[in-house]
N, C-alpha and C positions, 0 to 999 in steps of 0.2 A: 514412483510418484505418491503411491498410498502412505508414504512415511514422510513426506516434505513438511506437512503441517501438524504433524502429531509428534510428542517426545517419545523418543526410543534411545535409551541410555546408550546402546551400542552404535547408533548412528547420529543422533542429533539431541539437543536440549534447547529449551526456550527461555526467553527472558523477555519481561514487558518493555515496551518502547512507546515513549510518548512522543507524538507528532503534533507540533502547533501549527495550525493552519492560520495564517495571518490575514486580517481583513484588508482588502485592497479598496482603492478610491471608487470603483465601480459596485462595491458591495459584495463582491465574491470573496472567496477565502482561498488561500494559496499556500502550499508547503512546496519549496522548490530547491533541490540539492544545489543547484548553481548559485542559489544566493543566501541560503541558510549559513550563518557563521560557522558553526561546527562542520558542516559538511564541506565548505570552501576551505577550512583549515586541514581537513583530511584528503582533498582532492576528490571528492565525490561522495555517494550516499554509501557508507560504510558503519551502519549503526551497532555492529558488534565486533568492531575493530579491536583486536588483542583480547577478546572475551570469550567466554564458553570453552569451546575446544581450542581457541587460539587461532592464530594465523597459520596457513598450511606451509609457509617457507617457500622458497622458489624467488623467481623474479617476475612481477613486482610481489613482495611479501605483504599482500593485502588479504583481507577476509572477504573474497568475492563469492563465496559460496553460502548463501543464506536465503531463508524465506521470511516473508512478512505477511500476517494476516490481520485484517481489521473487520469486525463485525459492529455494525452501528444501525441506527434507526434515524429516520427522518419523517416529517410530515409533507405529503405532496400538496402543492398548490397549483392548480391548473392555470391560474393568471400570472404565474411567477416566472414563466419561461426558465424553468429549472434545468440546469445542466450539470454534468459530472465530466471532467476531462482528466485523462491521464496522459503524460508523456514520460517515457523512460525506455530502458533497454531490458531486455530479457522478458521472461514470461510475466504476464498479467491477465488476470480474469477478474471481472467484476460482474456481480449478481445483483439484480434489483427484483424483490419479491420472487426470488427463485429463478429467474429468467436471467440467462448470461446476456450481458448487454455490452461487454467489451472482452475480445479475445484477441490478445497479442501474445500468444503462445510461441515458444522457440527463442533460440538465441539470435539476437539482432541487435543493430545500433538503435539509438533513441528514436521512438516514433511516438506519434500522438494519435488518439481516438477520442471523440467527443460523443456523449450520449445526450440527446435531448429529451428530457422526461415525457414531454407531452405526446411523443410518439409511442409511449409504452402502454397506453390504455388503463392508466392508474385513476383512481377516484379522488376527485378533490377532498381535501381535508382528513385522509386517511393516513395512517402511519405505515411505513413500509421498512422492511430490512434491507440494508446494503451490505453485501460481502464482498470484500476485496482481497485477493491473493496475489502475491508478488514473489517470483524467484529469480535470484541473481546467480547466474551460472557462468557467466563468461568472463575472463580474466584481463579485459582491456579497460573497461570503464564501467561506472555504475551511475546512472542518472535516475532521478526519481522526482516527478512533479505531479501533485495533484491540485486542480483548480475547480472549485465548485460554489454555487450560490446555494446550495442545500444547508439547511440548519442541521448538522449532524450532532447527534446526542453525545455526551461524553460517556465513554465507555468505562465501567467499573471493572478493573481487572481482576482475575481470579488469584487468590492468595497463595495456591500451590499448583504444580504442574502435575501431568499424569506420572511423571517419575516419581512423585512422592505419594500419590493417592493409593 
């Protein structure tokens, strides 16, 4: 586990991934692998299909073994009924202000968990960090959906990985 989210040239390497959360009629933002055109064309959430170390072979020859990490910030608004929802399969952990708020660890089918930020004891108007960790490790499907009404900051990606530092 300690190597899942770190580059190690013997085990794994990283690549940047841009996810666009599309604004919905209710004001929330969503990325859904079931409706995203690129994911639909691939038959699921396969952001490194045929890339990095390549697909492992076998049947199906899909790149099911990957992790995804997102670090971002948002401003908490106590009167905003702010929520963060994830639905998907396999491991997901979400931390807000260093506190684990979603724990969907393990290999499983798509399940959903919602975090209502008003329950976290946050201070109105303050900025907080959101850390999101995802691991796909089962070879049957890959589902990924984020829905939130948080105004997440756009992240500036690093220009190099640990492999080249």
